C-alpha positions as CSV (number, residue, x, y, z in Angstrom):
1,I,177.6,-87.8,-68.5
2,T,180.7,-85.7,-69.1
3,A,181.7,-84.2,-72.4
4,H,184.6,-86.5,-72.5
5,K,182.4,-89.6,-72.1
6,S,179.8,-88.4,-74.6
7,Q,182.3,-87.8,-77.4
8,G,181.4,-89.7,-80.5
9,Q,177.9,-90.7,-79.2
10,T,174.5,-89.8,-80.6
11,L,172.0,-89.1,-77.9
12,K,168.2,-88.8,-78.1
13,K,168.1,-85.8,-75.8
14,V,171.0,-83.5,-74.8
15,I,170.8,-81.0,-71.9
16,V,173.9,-78.7,-71.7
17,D,174.9,-76.0,-69.3
18,L,176.9,-73.6,-71.5
19,G,177.0,-71.1,-68.7
20,S,178.9,-73.5,-66.4
21,K,182.5,-72.6,-65.3
22,W,183.6,-76.0,-66.7
23,C,182.4,-75.2,-70.2
24,R,185.2,-73.3,-71.8
25,G,186.8,-73.1,-75.2
26,A,185.3,-74.3,-78.3
27,E,186.0,-78.1,-78.0
28,K,183.8,-79.0,-74.9
29,P,180.7,-77.1,-76.1
30,Y,181.1,-78.6,-79.6
31,V,181.4,-82.1,-78.2
32,M,178.3,-81.7,-76.0
33,I,176.1,-80.0,-78.7
34,S,177.2,-82.4,-81.5
35,C,175.7,-85.4,-79.7
36,A,172.2,-84.0,-80.4
37,T,170.4,-85.4,-83.4
38,S,168.3,-82.2,-83.9
39,L,167.7,-78.8,-82.5
40,Q,164.5,-80.1,-81.0
41,S,166.5,-82.6,-78.9
42,L,169.0,-80.0,-77.7
43,F,168.2,-78.2,-74.4
44,I,170.4,-75.3,-73.2
45,L,169.9,-74.8,-69.4
46,R,170.6,-71.1,-69.2
47,P,171.8,-68.0,-71.1
48,F,175.6,-68.1,-71.8
49,N,178.3,-65.7,-72.9
50,Y,179.0,-66.4,-76.6
51,N,182.6,-65.2,-76.2
52,K,183.2,-67.8,-73.6
53,I,182.7,-70.7,-76.0
54,C,184.0,-69.3,-79.3
55,S,187.5,-69.6,-80.6
56,H,189.5,-67.2,-82.7
57,P,190.3,-68.4,-86.2
58,S,193.9,-69.4,-86.8
59,Q,196.2,-67.3,-89.0
60,D,195.8,-69.9,-91.8
61,I,192.0,-69.6,-91.7
62,R,192.2,-65.7,-91.7
63,Q,194.5,-65.8,-94.8
64,E,192.2,-68.3,-96.6
65,T,189.1,-66.2,-95.8
66,L,190.9,-63.1,-97.2
67,R,192.0,-65.0,-100.3
68,L,188.4,-66.1,-100.9
69,D,187.0,-62.6,-100.3
70,V,189.4,-61.2,-102.9
71,L,188.4,-63.9,-105.4
72,N,184.8,-63.2,-104.8
73,L,185.3,-59.5,-105.5
74,K,187.1,-60.3,-108.8
75,T,184.3,-62.6,-110.1
């Protein structure tokens, strides 16, 4: 089953290949992994490069994180 077809579904067992050349960006891995109901039902076929599936935070997220860090230091 493809990531596109599995979107929004809950599956008893999920086997994903995060090392595949087709698994890029943050959206596809998220869709595939989020179908699993637990860590015990999630199987990752092989080691993968974390940088391949992560996304960089937007400017808005970076600003909000900085604002929260400053508030945390003040309290």
